[in-house]
py3Dmol code that shows the C-alpha trace and the ligand (Angstrom):
import py3Dmol

protein = """\
ATOM      1  CA  GLY A   1      32.025 -36.559  22.702  1.00  0.00           C
ATOM      2  CA  ALA A   2      29.985 -36.138  26.031  1.00  0.00           C
ATOM      3  CA  VAL A   3      31.207 -32.785  26.422  1.00  0.00           C
ATOM      4  CA  LYS A   4      30.259 -31.696  22.925  1.00  0.00           C
ATOM      5  CA  THR A   5      26.979 -33.294  23.070  1.00  0.00           C
ATOM      6  CA  LYS A   6      26.179 -31.423  26.361  1.00  0.00           C
ATOM      7  CA  MET A   7      27.447 -28.262  24.938  1.00  0.00           C
ATOM      8  CA  ALA A   8      24.951 -28.894  21.941  1.00  0.00           C
ATOM      9  CA  VAL A   9      22.019 -29.565  24.154  1.00  0.00           C
ATOM     10  CA  PHE A  10      22.736 -26.501  26.173  1.00  0.00           C
ATOM     11  CA  LEU A  11      23.058 -24.144  23.035  1.00  0.00           C
ATOM     12  CA  LEU A  12      19.619 -25.730  21.632  1.00  0.00           C
ATOM     13  CA  CYS A  13      17.911 -24.975  25.004  1.00  0.00           C
ATOM     14  CA  GLY A  14      19.458 -21.556  24.937  1.00  0.00           C
ATOM     15  CA  ALA A  15      18.014 -20.929  21.401  1.00  0.00           C
ATOM     16  CA  ALA A  16      14.802 -22.367  22.347  1.00  0.00           C
ATOM     17  CA  LEU A  17      14.549 -20.009  25.267  1.00  0.00           C
ATOM     18  CA  LEU A  18      15.614 -16.973  23.204  1.00  0.00           C
ATOM     19  CA  THR A  19      12.860 -17.902  20.576  1.00  0.00           C
ATOM     20  CA  ALA A  20      10.146 -18.076  23.097  1.00  0.00           C
ATOM     21  CA  CYS A  21      11.169 -14.726  24.620  1.00  0.00           C
ATOM     22  CA  ALA A  22      11.178 -13.244  20.865  1.00  0.00           C
ATOM     23  CA  GLY A  23       7.488 -14.596  20.527  1.00  0.00           C
ATOM     24  CA  ALA A  24       6.480 -13.109  23.831  1.00  0.00           C
ATOM     25  CA  ARG A  25       7.568  -9.637  22.499  1.00  0.00           C
ATOM     26  CA  GLY A  26       5.233  -9.476  19.879  1.00  0.00           C
ATOM     27  CA  GLY A  27       6.773 -11.045  16.678  1.00  0.00           C
ATOM     28  CA  LYS A  28       9.917  -9.013  16.653  1.00  0.00           C
ATOM     29  CA  ALA A  29      12.493 -11.864  16.655  1.00  0.00           C
ATOM     30  CA  ASP A  30      14.945  -9.656  18.538  1.00  0.00           C
ATOM     31  CA  SER A  31      17.278 -12.543  19.888  1.00  0.00           C
ATOM     32  CA  VAL A  32      17.841 -14.288  16.687  1.00  0.00           C
ATOM     33  CA  VAL A  33      20.838 -13.182  14.938  1.00  0.00           C
ATOM     34  CA  PRO A  34      19.868 -11.468  11.822  1.00  0.00           C
ATOM     35  CA  GLU A  35      21.352 -12.676   8.500  1.00  0.00           C
ATOM     36  CA  PHE A  36      20.852  -9.144   7.046  1.00  0.00           C
ATOM     37  CA  VAL A  37      20.497  -5.770   8.623  1.00  0.00           C
ATOM     38  CA  LEU A  38      19.212  -3.427   6.064  1.00  0.00           C
ATOM     39  CA  THR A  39      18.534   0.370   6.194  1.00  0.00           C
ATOM     40  CA  TYR A  40      15.372   2.108   5.082  1.00  0.00           C
ATOM     41  CA  ALA A  41      15.234   5.862   4.381  1.00  0.00           C
ATOM     42  CA  GLU A  42      12.193   7.942   4.548  1.00  0.00           C
ATOM     43  CA  ASN A  43      11.835  11.750   4.851  1.00  0.00           C
ATOM     44  CA  GLN A  44       8.667  11.964   6.611  1.00  0.00           C
ATOM     45  CA  ALA A  45       8.073  12.299  10.237  1.00  0.00           C
ATOM     46  CA  GLU A  46       7.426   9.311  12.518  1.00  0.00           C
ATOM     47  CA  ASP A  47       3.780   9.504  12.599  1.00  0.00           C
ATOM     48  CA  TYR A  48       3.221  10.121   9.008  1.00  0.00           C
ATOM     49  CA  PRO A  49       1.474   7.287   6.833  1.00  0.00           C
ATOM     50  CA  THR A  50       4.264   6.633   4.511  1.00  0.00           C
ATOM     51  CA  THR A  51       6.628   6.279   7.880  1.00  0.00           C
ATOM     52  CA  GLN A  52       4.075   4.112   9.450  1.00  0.00           C
ATOM     53  CA  GLY A  53       3.865   1.948   6.239  1.00  0.00           C
ATOM     54  CA  ALA A  54       7.738   1.495   6.529  1.00  0.00           C
ATOM     55  CA  TYR A  55       7.567   0.188   9.994  1.00  0.00           C
ATOM     56  CA  LYS A  56       4.779  -2.099   8.983  1.00  0.00           C
ATOM     57  CA  PHE A  57       6.915  -3.474   6.227  1.00  0.00           C
ATOM     58  CA  ALA A  58       9.991  -3.800   8.309  1.00  0.00           C
ATOM     59  CA  GLU A  59       7.785  -5.714  11.005  1.00  0.00           C
ATOM     60  CA  LEU A  60       6.369  -8.047   8.303  1.00  0.00           C
ATOM     61  CA  VAL A  61       9.601  -8.877   6.779  1.00  0.00           C
ATOM     62  CA  ASN A  62      11.193  -9.403  10.055  1.00  0.00           C
ATOM     63  CA  GLN A  63       8.266 -11.861  11.143  1.00  0.00           C
ATOM     64  CA  ARG A  64       8.163 -13.889   7.911  1.00  0.00           C
ATOM     65  CA  THR A  65      12.050 -14.481   7.757  1.00  0.00           C
ATOM     66  CA  ASN A  66      11.987 -15.397  11.385  1.00  0.00           C
ATOM     67  CA  GLY A  67      14.257 -12.686  12.316  1.00  0.00           C
ATOM     68  CA  LYS A  68      16.606 -13.303   9.556  1.00  0.00           C
ATOM     69  CA  ILE A  69      16.137  -9.918   8.005  1.00  0.00           C
ATOM     70  CA  GLU A  70      16.107  -6.850   9.973  1.00  0.00           C
ATOM     71  CA  ILE A  71      15.092  -3.471   8.380  1.00  0.00           C
ATOM     72  CA  GLN A  72      16.006  -0.395  10.192  1.00  0.00           C
ATOM     73  CA  VAL A  73      13.860   2.471   9.194  1.00  0.00           C
ATOM     74  CA  ASN A  74      15.599   5.975   9.327  1.00  0.00           C
ATOM     75  CA  ALA A  75      12.751   8.753   9.288  1.00  0.00           C
ATOM     76  CA  GLY A  76      12.750  12.459   9.082  1.00  0.00           C
ATOM     77  CA  GLY A  77      15.276  12.458   6.397  1.00  0.00           C
ATOM     78  CA  THR A  78      18.214  11.551   8.555  1.00  0.00           C
ATOM     79  CA  LEU A  79      19.893   9.647   5.752  1.00  0.00           C
ATOM     80  CA  GLY A  80      19.784  12.666   3.375  1.00  0.00           C
ATOM     81  CA  ASP A  81      17.240  14.391   1.249  1.00  0.00           C
ATOM     82  CA  GLU A  82      15.242  12.326  -1.672  1.00  0.00           C
ATOM     83  CA  ARG A  83      17.862  13.228  -4.390  1.00  0.00           C
ATOM     84  CA  SER A  84      20.571  11.930  -2.175  1.00  0.00           C
ATOM     85  CA  VAL A  85      18.761   8.861  -0.888  1.00  0.00           C
ATOM     86  CA  ILE A  86      18.157   8.019  -4.663  1.00  0.00           C
ATOM     87  CA  GLU A  87      21.865   8.084  -5.418  1.00  0.00           C
ATOM     88  CA  GLN A  88      22.688   6.216  -2.364  1.00  0.00           C
ATOM     89  CA  LEU A  89      20.369   3.381  -3.181  1.00  0.00           C
ATOM     90  CA  MET A  90      22.016   3.234  -6.871  1.00  0.00           C
ATOM     91  CA  PHE A  91      25.255   2.259  -5.347  1.00  0.00           C
ATOM     92  CA  GLY A  92      23.909   0.443  -2.112  1.00  0.00           C
ATOM     93  CA  GLY A  93      24.720   2.936   0.410  1.00  0.00           C
ATOM     94  CA  VAL A  94      20.949   2.691   1.339  1.00  0.00           C
ATOM     95  CA  ASP A  95      19.121  -0.581   0.893  1.00  0.00           C
ATOM     96  CA  PHE A  96      15.522   0.555   0.860  1.00  0.00           C
ATOM     97  CA  ALA A  97      13.612   3.903   0.533  1.00  0.00           C
ATOM     98  CA  ARG A  98      10.385   5.318  -0.165  1.00  0.00           C
ATOM     99  CA  VAL A  99      10.431   8.426  -2.384  1.00  0.00           C
ATOM    100  CA  SER A 100       8.330  10.697  -4.517  1.00  0.00           C
ATOM    101  CA  LEU A 101       8.278  10.150  -8.161  1.00  0.00           C
ATOM    102  CA  SER A 102       9.192  13.585  -8.755  1.00  0.00           C
ATOM    103  CA  PRO A 103      12.933  13.442  -7.948  1.00  0.00           C
ATOM    104  CA  LEU A 104      12.945   9.832  -9.124  1.00  0.00           C
ATOM    105  CA  ALA A 105      12.066  10.724 -12.628  1.00  0.00           C
ATOM    106  CA  GLU A 106      15.250  12.690 -12.994  1.00  0.00           C
ATOM    107  CA  PHE A 107      16.887   9.272 -13.154  1.00  0.00           C
ATOM    108  CA  VAL A 108      14.071   7.198 -14.530  1.00  0.00           C
ATOM    109  CA  PRO A 109      12.676  10.020 -16.934  1.00  0.00           C
ATOM    110  CA  LYS A 110       9.786   7.678 -18.059  1.00  0.00           C
ATOM    111  CA  LEU A 111       8.102   8.154 -14.784  1.00  0.00           C
ATOM    112  CA  ASN A 112       7.262  11.651 -15.580  1.00  0.00           C
ATOM    113  CA  VAL A 113       4.308  10.281 -17.313  1.00  0.00           C
ATOM    114  CA  LEU A 114       2.609   9.099 -14.222  1.00  0.00           C
ATOM    115  CA  GLN A 115       2.821  12.664 -12.640  1.00  0.00           C
ATOM    116  CA  MET A 116       1.941  14.836 -15.391  1.00  0.00           C
ATOM    117  CA  PRO A 117      -0.149  18.205 -14.184  1.00  0.00           C
ATOM    118  CA  TYR A 118      -3.914  17.638 -14.153  1.00  0.00           C
ATOM    119  CA  LEU A 119      -3.480  14.091 -15.359  1.00  0.00           C
ATOM    120  CA  TYR A 120      -6.007  11.985 -13.149  1.00  0.00           C
ATOM    121  CA  THR A 121      -9.429  12.863 -12.284  1.00  0.00           C
ATOM    122  CA  GLY A 122      -9.105  11.809  -8.777  1.00  0.00           C
ATOM    123  CA  PRO A 123      -7.517   9.117  -6.583  1.00  0.00           C
ATOM    124  CA  GLU A 124      -9.735   6.157  -7.991  1.00  0.00           C
ATOM    125  CA  HIS A 125      -8.313   6.969 -11.394  1.00  0.00           C
ATOM    126  CA  MET A 126      -4.700   7.237 -10.234  1.00  0.00           C
ATOM    127  CA  TRP A 127      -4.975   3.890  -8.640  1.00  0.00           C
ATOM    128  CA  ARG A 128      -6.811   2.156 -11.517  1.00  0.00           C
ATOM    129  CA  VAL A 129      -3.743   3.165 -13.679  1.00  0.00           C
ATOM    130  CA  LEU A 130      -1.173   2.135 -11.202  1.00  0.00           C
ATOM    131  CA  GLU A 131      -2.602  -1.143 -10.121  1.00  0.00           C
ATOM    132  CA  GLY A 132      -3.418  -2.230 -13.602  1.00  0.00           C
ATOM    133  CA  LYS A 133      -1.293  -3.056 -16.568  1.00  0.00           C
ATOM    134  CA  ILE A 134       0.248   0.407 -16.996  1.00  0.00           C
ATOM    135  CA  GLY A 135       1.605   0.501 -13.560  1.00  0.00           C
ATOM    136  CA  ASP A 136       3.040  -3.098 -13.842  1.00  0.00           C
ATOM    137  CA  ASP A 137       4.645  -1.891 -17.022  1.00  0.00           C
ATOM    138  CA  PHE A 138       6.338   1.161 -15.377  1.00  0.00           C
ATOM    139  CA  MET A 139       7.404  -1.245 -12.504  1.00  0.00           C
ATOM    140  CA  ASN A 140       9.268  -3.312 -15.076  1.00  0.00           C
ATOM    141  CA  SER A 141      10.897  -0.355 -16.791  1.00  0.00           C
ATOM    142  CA  PHE A 142      13.646   0.425 -14.462  1.00  0.00           C
ATOM    143  CA  GLY A 143      16.258  -0.909 -16.862  1.00  0.00           C
ATOM    144  CA  ASP A 144      19.790  -0.436 -15.791  1.00  0.00           C
ATOM    145  CA  SER A 145      18.967   2.184 -13.157  1.00  0.00           C
ATOM    146  CA  ASN A 146      20.176  -0.132 -10.289  1.00  0.00           C
ATOM    147  CA  LEU A 147      16.801   0.394  -8.694  1.00  0.00           C
ATOM    148  CA  ILE A 148      14.106  -2.066  -8.152  1.00  0.00           C
ATOM    149  CA  PRO A 149      10.591  -0.605  -7.406  1.00  0.00           C
ATOM    150  CA  LEU A 150       8.497  -2.768  -4.750  1.00  0.00           C
ATOM    151  CA  SER A 151       5.064  -0.912  -4.307  1.00  0.00           C
ATOM    152  CA  TRP A 152       3.335   2.091  -5.028  1.00  0.00           C
ATOM    153  CA  TYR A 153       2.304   4.474  -2.115  1.00  0.00           C
ATOM    154  CA  ASP A 154      -0.116   7.162  -1.866  1.00  0.00           C
ATOM    155  CA  ALA A 155       0.552  10.784  -1.584  1.00  0.00           C
ATOM    156  CA  GLY A 156      -2.749  12.446  -2.549  1.00  0.00           C
ATOM    157  CA  ALA A 157      -3.088  15.545  -4.709  1.00  0.00           C
ATOM    158  CA  ARG A 158      -0.866  18.451  -4.368  1.00  0.00           C
ATOM    159  CA  ASN A 159      -1.886  22.107  -4.010  1.00  0.00           C
ATOM    160  CA  PHE A 160      -0.293  25.557  -4.080  1.00  0.00           C
ATOM    161  CA  TYR A 161       0.330  27.405  -0.683  1.00  0.00           C
ATOM    162  CA  ASN A 162       2.068  30.674  -0.088  1.00  0.00           C
ATOM    163  CA  SER A 163       2.461  33.538   2.444  1.00  0.00           C
ATOM    164  CA  VAL A 164       1.562  36.386   0.182  1.00  0.00           C
ATOM    165  CA  ARG A 165      -1.954  36.479  -0.989  1.00  0.00           C
ATOM    166  CA  PRO A 166      -4.786  33.706  -1.735  1.00  0.00           C
ATOM    167  CA  ILE A 167      -4.426  32.494  -5.353  1.00  0.00           C
ATOM    168  CA  GLU A 168      -7.711  32.793  -7.073  1.00  0.00           C
ATOM    169  CA  THR A 169      -6.668  33.448 -10.636  1.00  0.00           C
ATOM    170  CA  LEU A 170      -3.705  32.675 -12.824  1.00  0.00           C
ATOM    171  CA  GLU A 171      -2.476  36.331 -12.336  1.00  0.00           C
ATOM    172  CA  ASP A 172      -2.231  35.763  -8.600  1.00  0.00           C
ATOM    173  CA  ILE A 173       0.516  33.404  -8.824  1.00  0.00           C
ATOM    174  CA  ARG A 174       2.408  35.180 -11.627  1.00  0.00           C
ATOM    175  CA  GLY A 175       5.932  36.321 -10.349  1.00  0.00           C
ATOM    176  CA  MET A 176       5.835  34.279  -7.175  1.00  0.00           C
ATOM    177  CA  ASN A 177       8.787  32.318  -6.053  1.00  0.00           C
ATOM    178  CA  ILE A 178       7.511  28.737  -5.747  1.00  0.00           C
ATOM    179  CA  ARG A 179       9.442  25.950  -4.165  1.00  0.00           C
ATOM    180  CA  VAL A 180       9.509  22.811  -6.104  1.00  0.00           C
ATOM    181  CA  GLN A 181      10.936  19.375  -5.768  1.00  0.00           C
ATOM    182  CA  GLU A 182      14.137  18.615  -7.589  1.00  0.00           C
ATOM    183  CA  SER A 183      12.422  17.862 -10.826  1.00  0.00           C
ATOM    184  CA  GLU A 184      12.714  19.452 -14.313  1.00  0.00           C
ATOM    185  CA  LEU A 185       9.116  18.749 -14.967  1.00  0.00           C
ATOM    186  CA  MET A 186       8.159  20.890 -11.979  1.00  0.00           C
ATOM    187  CA  VAL A 187      10.370  23.665 -12.854  1.00  0.00           C
ATOM    188  CA  ASP A 188       8.832  23.790 -16.256  1.00  0.00           C
ATOM    189  CA  THR A 189       5.407  23.497 -14.945  1.00  0.00           C
ATOM    190  CA  ILE A 190       5.840  26.509 -12.582  1.00  0.00           C
ATOM    191  CA  LYS A 191       7.330  28.505 -15.266  1.00  0.00           C
ATOM    192  CA  ALA A 192       4.589  27.961 -17.579  1.00  0.00           C
ATOM    193  CA  LEU A 193       2.161  29.323 -14.812  1.00  0.00           C
ATOM    194  CA  GLY A 194       4.200  32.603 -14.887  1.00  0.00           C
ATOM    195  CA  ALA A 195       5.763  31.874 -11.577  1.00  0.00           C
ATOM    196  CA  ASN A 196       9.726  31.512 -10.703  1.00  0.00           C
ATOM    197  CA  PRO A 197      10.449  27.907  -9.718  1.00  0.00           C
ATOM    198  CA  VAL A 198      12.976  27.221  -6.810  1.00  0.00           C
ATOM    199  CA  PRO A 199      14.123  23.591  -6.700  1.00  0.00           C
ATOM    200  CA  MET A 200      14.946  22.896  -3.022  1.00  0.00           C
ATOM    201  CA  ALA A 201      14.892  19.776  -0.701  1.00  0.00           C
ATOM    202  CA  TYR A 202      11.908  19.383   1.349  1.00  0.00           C
ATOM    203  CA  GLY A 203      13.683  19.752   4.692  1.00  0.00           C
ATOM    204  CA  ASP A 204      14.702  23.263   3.751  1.00  0.00           C
ATOM    205  CA  VAL A 205      11.175  24.582   2.756  1.00  0.00           C
ATOM    206  CA  TYR A 206      10.158  25.762   6.211  1.00  0.00           C
ATOM    207  CA  SER A 207      13.082  27.924   6.573  1.00  0.00           C
ATOM    208  CA  GLY A 208      12.790  29.135   2.988  1.00  0.00           C
ATOM    209  CA  LEU A 209       9.348  30.293   3.743  1.00  0.00           C
ATOM    210  CA  GLN A 210      10.072  31.855   6.963  1.00  0.00           C
ATOM    211  CA  THR A 211      12.957  33.915   5.530  1.00  0.00           C
ATOM    212  CA  GLY A 212      11.146  34.843   2.462  1.00  0.00           C
ATOM    213  CA  LYS A 213      13.579  33.302   0.212  1.00  0.00           C
ATOM    214  CA  ILE A 214      10.254  31.624  -1.258  1.00  0.00           C
ATOM    215  CA  ASP A 215       6.931  32.859  -1.402  1.00  0.00           C
ATOM    216  CA  GLY A 216       5.247  29.684  -1.427  1.00  0.00           C
ATOM    217  CA  ALA A 217       5.293  25.952  -2.263  1.00  0.00           C
ATOM    218  CA  GLU A 218       2.904  23.220  -3.082  1.00  0.00           C
ATOM    219  CA  ASN A 219       2.053  19.914  -1.483  1.00  0.00           C
ATOM    220  CA  ASN A 220      -0.950  17.671  -0.238  1.00  0.00           C
ATOM    221  CA  TRP A 221      -2.581  18.265   2.881  1.00  0.00           C
ATOM    222  CA  PRO A 222      -0.583  15.916   5.272  1.00  0.00           C
ATOM    223  CA  SER A 223       2.772  17.322   4.170  1.00  0.00           C
ATOM    224  CA  TYR A 224       1.665  20.920   4.562  1.00  0.00           C
ATOM    225  CA  GLU A 225       0.323  20.037   8.038  1.00  0.00           C
ATOM    226  CA  SER A 226       3.108  17.630   9.071  1.00  0.00           C
ATOM    227  CA  THR A 227       6.041  20.046   8.242  1.00  0.00           C
ATOM    228  CA  ARG A 228       4.038  22.946   9.840  1.00  0.00           C
ATOM    229  CA  HIS A 229       4.343  24.920   6.672  1.00  0.00           C
ATOM    230  CA  TYR A 230       0.934  26.292   7.102  1.00  0.00           C
ATOM    231  CA  GLU A 231       2.204  28.261  10.115  1.00  0.00           C
ATOM    232  CA  VAL A 232       4.513  30.299   7.810  1.00  0.00           C
ATOM    233  CA  ALA A 233       2.396  30.173   4.658  1.00  0.00           C
ATOM    234  CA  GLY A 234      -1.361  30.345   5.444  1.00  0.00           C
ATOM    235  CA  TYR A 235      -2.776  30.571   1.932  1.00  0.00           C
ATOM    236  CA  TYR A 236      -3.888  27.227   0.585  1.00  0.00           C
ATOM    237  CA  THR A 237      -5.282  26.933  -2.757  1.00  0.00           C
ATOM    238  CA  ILE A 238      -7.040  23.730  -3.946  1.00  0.00           C
ATOM    239  CA  ASP A 239      -6.202  23.365  -7.359  1.00  0.00           C
ATOM    240  CA  GLU A 240      -5.036  19.613  -7.375  1.00  0.00           C
ATOM    241  CA  HIS A 241      -2.483  20.416 -10.328  1.00  0.00           C
ATOM    242  CA  THR A 242      -0.884  16.938  -9.710  1.00  0.00           C
ATOM    243  CA  ARG A 243      -0.920  13.738  -8.096  1.00  0.00           C
ATOM    244  CA  VAL A 244       2.558  12.349  -7.741  1.00  0.00           C
ATOM    245  CA  PRO A 245       2.630   8.654  -6.656  1.00  0.00           C
ATOM    246  CA  GLU A 246       5.491   7.320  -4.570  1.00  0.00           C
ATOM    247  CA  LEU A 247       7.273   4.172  -4.766  1.00  0.00           C
ATOM    248  CA  GLN A 248       9.226   1.813  -2.135  1.00  0.00           C
ATOM    249  CA  LEU A 249      12.389   0.867  -3.689  1.00  0.00           C
ATOM    250  CA  VAL A 250      15.396  -1.445  -2.868  1.00  0.00           C
ATOM    251  CA  ALA A 251      18.704  -1.250  -4.273  1.00  0.00           C
ATOM    252  CA  GLN A 252      19.929  -3.616  -7.000  1.00  0.00           C
ATOM    253  CA  SER A 253      22.978  -4.548  -5.252  1.00  0.00           C
ATOM    254  CA  THR A 254      21.035  -5.337  -2.044  1.00  0.00           C
ATOM    255  CA  TRP A 255      18.536  -7.281  -3.973  1.00  0.00           C
ATOM    256  CA  ASP A 256      21.175  -9.481  -5.559  1.00  0.00           C
ATOM    257  CA  LYS A 257      22.275 -10.638  -2.139  1.00  0.00           C
ATOM    258  CA  LEU A 258      18.919 -12.126  -1.423  1.00  0.00           C
ATOM    259  CA  SER A 259      17.512 -15.327  -1.980  1.00  0.00           C
ATOM    260  CA  PRO A 260      14.617 -15.669  -4.301  1.00  0.00           C
ATOM    261  CA  GLU A 261      12.575 -16.747  -1.116  1.00  0.00           C
ATOM    262  CA  TYR A 262      13.726 -13.592   0.703  1.00  0.00           C
ATOM    263  CA  GLN A 263      12.969 -11.655  -2.459  1.00  0.00           C
ATOM    264  CA  ASN A 264       9.272 -13.078  -2.783  1.00  0.00           C
ATOM    265  CA  ILE A 265       8.790 -12.285   1.027  1.00  0.00           C
ATOM    266  CA  ILE A 266      10.042  -8.616   0.582  1.00  0.00           C
ATOM    267  CA  ARG A 267       7.779  -8.007  -2.403  1.00  0.00           C
ATOM    268  CA  GLU A 268       4.807  -9.634  -0.664  1.00  0.00           C
ATOM    269  CA  CYS A 269       5.301  -7.470   2.527  1.00  0.00           C
ATOM    270  CA  ALA A 270       6.028  -4.159   0.630  1.00  0.00           C
ATOM    271  CA  GLN A 271       2.431  -4.749  -1.104  1.00  0.00           C
ATOM    272  CA  GLU A 272       0.868  -5.381   2.151  1.00  0.00           C
ATOM    273  CA  SER A 273       2.715  -2.231   3.694  1.00  0.00           C
ATOM    274  CA  ALA A 274       1.225  -0.289   0.685  1.00  0.00           C
ATOM    275  CA  VAL A 275      -2.331  -1.269   1.331  1.00  0.00           C
ATOM    276  CA  TYR A 276      -1.976  -0.454   4.899  1.00  0.00           C
ATOM    277  CA  GLU A 277      -0.240   3.025   3.945  1.00  0.00           C
ATOM    278  CA  ARG A 278      -3.240   3.619   1.739  1.00  0.00           C
ATOM    279  CA  LYS A 279      -5.741   3.287   4.479  1.00  0.00           C
ATOM    280  CA  LEU A 280      -3.668   5.461   6.803  1.00  0.00           C
ATOM    281  CA  TRP A 281      -3.237   8.106   4.168  1.00  0.00           C
ATOM    282  CA  GLN A 282      -7.012   8.413   3.488  1.00  0.00           C
ATOM    283  CA  GLU A 283      -7.477   8.989   7.284  1.00  0.00           C
ATOM    284  CA  ARG A 284      -4.495  11.514   7.565  1.00  0.00           C
ATOM    285  CA  GLU A 285      -5.781  13.559   4.724  1.00  0.00           C
ATOM    286  CA  LYS A 286      -8.855  14.469   6.630  1.00  0.00           C
ATOM    287  CA  ILE A 287      -7.087  14.816   9.912  1.00  0.00           C
ATOM    288  CA  SER A 288      -4.767  17.269   8.382  1.00  0.00           C
ATOM    289  CA  GLU A 289      -7.204  19.420   6.483  1.00  0.00           C
ATOM    290  CA  LYS A 290      -9.492  19.842   9.530  1.00  0.00           C
ATOM    291  CA  LYS A 291      -6.270  20.782  11.554  1.00  0.00           C
ATOM    292  CA  ILE A 292      -5.329  23.349   8.936  1.00  0.00           C
ATOM    293  CA  ARG A 293      -8.797  24.772   8.685  1.00  0.00           C
ATOM    294  CA  GLU A 294      -8.989  25.145  12.442  1.00  0.00           C
ATOM    295  CA  ALA A 295      -5.756  26.906  12.501  1.00  0.00           C
ATOM    296  CA  GLY A 296      -7.358  29.651  10.542  1.00  0.00           C
ATOM    297  CA  CYS A 297      -5.626  29.227   7.116  1.00  0.00           C
ATOM    298  CA  VAL A 298      -7.129  30.849   4.281  1.00  0.00           C
ATOM    299  CA  ILE A 299      -8.428  28.095   1.824  1.00  0.00           C
ATOM    300  CA  THR A 300      -9.504  29.039  -1.401  1.00  0.00           C
ATOM    301  CA  GLU A 301     -10.498  26.931  -4.380  1.00  0.00           C
ATOM    302  CA  LEU A 302      -9.987  27.418  -8.084  1.00  0.00           C
ATOM    303  CA  SER A 303     -13.216  28.239  -9.867  1.00  0.00           C
ATOM    304  CA  ALA A 304     -13.719  25.559 -12.901  1.00  0.00           C
ATOM    305  CA  GLU A 305     -12.963  28.475 -15.172  1.00  0.00           C
ATOM    306  CA  GLU A 306      -9.705  29.429 -13.566  1.00  0.00           C
ATOM    307  CA  LYS A 307      -8.653  25.812 -13.122  1.00  0.00           C
ATOM    308  CA  ALA A 308      -9.104  25.529 -17.026  1.00  0.00           C
ATOM    309  CA  ARG A 309      -6.788  28.447 -17.525  1.00  0.00           C
ATOM    310  CA  PHE A 310      -4.124  26.763 -15.231  1.00  0.00           C
ATOM    311  CA  GLN A 311      -4.701  23.382 -17.286  1.00  0.00           C
ATOM    312  CA  ASP A 312      -4.138  25.340 -20.417  1.00  0.00           C
ATOM    313  CA  ALA A 313      -1.065  27.030 -19.249  1.00  0.00           C
ATOM    314  CA  VAL A 314       0.762  23.914 -18.555  1.00  0.00           C
ATOM    315  CA  SER A 315      -0.506  21.661 -21.212  1.00  0.00           C
ATOM    316  CA  PRO A 316       2.672  22.188 -23.297  1.00  0.00           C
ATOM    317  CA  MET A 317       4.460  19.693 -20.787  1.00  0.00           C
ATOM    318  CA  TYR A 318       2.627  16.902 -22.372  1.00  0.00           C
ATOM    319  CA  GLU A 319       4.484  17.598 -25.645  1.00  0.00           C
ATOM    320  CA  LEU A 320       7.806  18.396 -23.678  1.00  0.00           C
ATOM    321  CA  TYR A 321       7.633  15.325 -21.381  1.00  0.00           C
ATOM    322  CA  CYS A 322       5.504  12.688 -23.097  1.00  0.00           C
ATOM    323  CA  ALA A 323       6.008  12.941 -26.795  1.00  0.00           C
ATOM    324  CA  ASP A 324       7.410   9.328 -26.988  1.00  0.00           C
ATOM    325  CA  TYR A 325       4.573   7.988 -24.676  1.00  0.00           C
ATOM    326  CA  VAL A 326       1.495   9.396 -26.414  1.00  0.00           C
ATOM    327  CA  ASP A 327      -0.025   5.996 -26.417  1.00  0.00           C
ATOM    328  CA  ILE A 328       0.306   5.575 -22.718  1.00  0.00           C
ATOM    329  CA  ILE A 329      -1.136   8.958 -22.001  1.00  0.00           C
ATOM    330  CA  ASP A 330      -4.106   8.090 -24.134  1.00  0.00           C
ATOM    331  CA  GLN A 331      -4.613   4.905 -22.075  1.00  0.00           C
ATOM    332  CA  ILE A 332      -4.173   6.498 -18.908  1.00  0.00           C
ATOM    333  CA  VAL A 333      -6.729   9.420 -19.884  1.00  0.00           C
ATOM    334  CA  ALA A 334      -9.152   6.613 -21.094  1.00  0.00           C
ATOM    335  CA  ALA A 335      -8.893   4.890 -17.711  1.00  0.00           C
ATOM    336  CA  GLY A 336     -10.431   8.084 -16.173  1.00  0.00           C
ATOM    337  CA  LYS A 337     -13.455   8.072 -18.142  1.00  0.00           C
TER     338      LYS A 337
END
"""
ligand_1 = """\
13
LIG
C 5.784 14.881 -0.251
C 6.467 13.487 -0.591
C 7.809 13.544 0.072
C 8.620 14.781 -0.742
C 7.927 15.998 -0.719
C 8.493 17.229 -1.316
O 5.681 15.389 0.941
O 5.847 12.684 0.181
O 8.408 12.400 -0.278
O 9.947 14.811 -0.454
O 6.349 15.838 -1.188
O 7.734 18.028 -1.752
O 9.650 17.216 -1.549
"""
view = py3Dmol.view(width=600, height=400)
view.addModel(protein, "pdb")
view.setStyle({"model": 0}, {"cartoon": {"style": "trace"}})
view.addModel(ligand_1, "xyz")
view.setStyle({"model": 1}, {"stick": {}})
view.zoomTo()
view.show()
């Protein structure tokens, strides 16, 4: 009796001390034994907005579950390229990830609707769609994919870049080998422009450009800068041919292990981390653009007339990929007016 009571008092004090220490360390309840230790895959560098969003998410979840859920962020693509990460999520080999919609749409085809070429007039238009009923409906249409979407992340607009020449007309891109994400829609889009699509993982693009396996690629300012692709492909063409939203996801099998209380906390923290990511995104876009201009890259912008030609060339994608979603496309377009 007495010994047991003493033991219990001793353990309680110990626990109180440990909790106090955790508090002093800025909210990360290190010393609490977590009930769940979960992995999070991110393919960008440590200082990239989406990675910072992931850390924010992990920190918030840890705080609000009093240390019971620990999320370990693996940045820099260490858990695999995006396609492989999506597959790992499907069977629970990875618990969380932030991925681009392009490769994700290979598994949930309807998502292509949200990343059609020249669909949005600008970021405000895209966010009105994603944050409104349309975005919610897409979130609810993952069916039996074994993937649960949590929140939308920003990835700006994508532009072409290459190591050969400035692209000023449709003729300039013709025949170029352009790396694309592992996405049928992107493969077809590049073909429609008269160039040769080369699907390739993000992490392989630098060496692809360096060795001349590809002439160019396409991405937003922060990616072009963060990956240092601008060092080996210095012609950047502002044409904003697409805005590809991104999603934070959780594996269905992980989700099913969590109590409704934990699920709510995770949803809420994912949303908050997304707000944070969007703020960082806007800042980083400007910083990256400045850095690239200062590095002496040749930045060109398509004239309105040429842009219309690009748009025309890729317009068959709408019939190919959105025939079943004409109403949604109309609603999205209407939201931009
Ligand atoms: C963006 C996106 C990545 C993606 C990459 C790509 O940088 O944020 O998630 O992998 O594009 O072109 O593959």
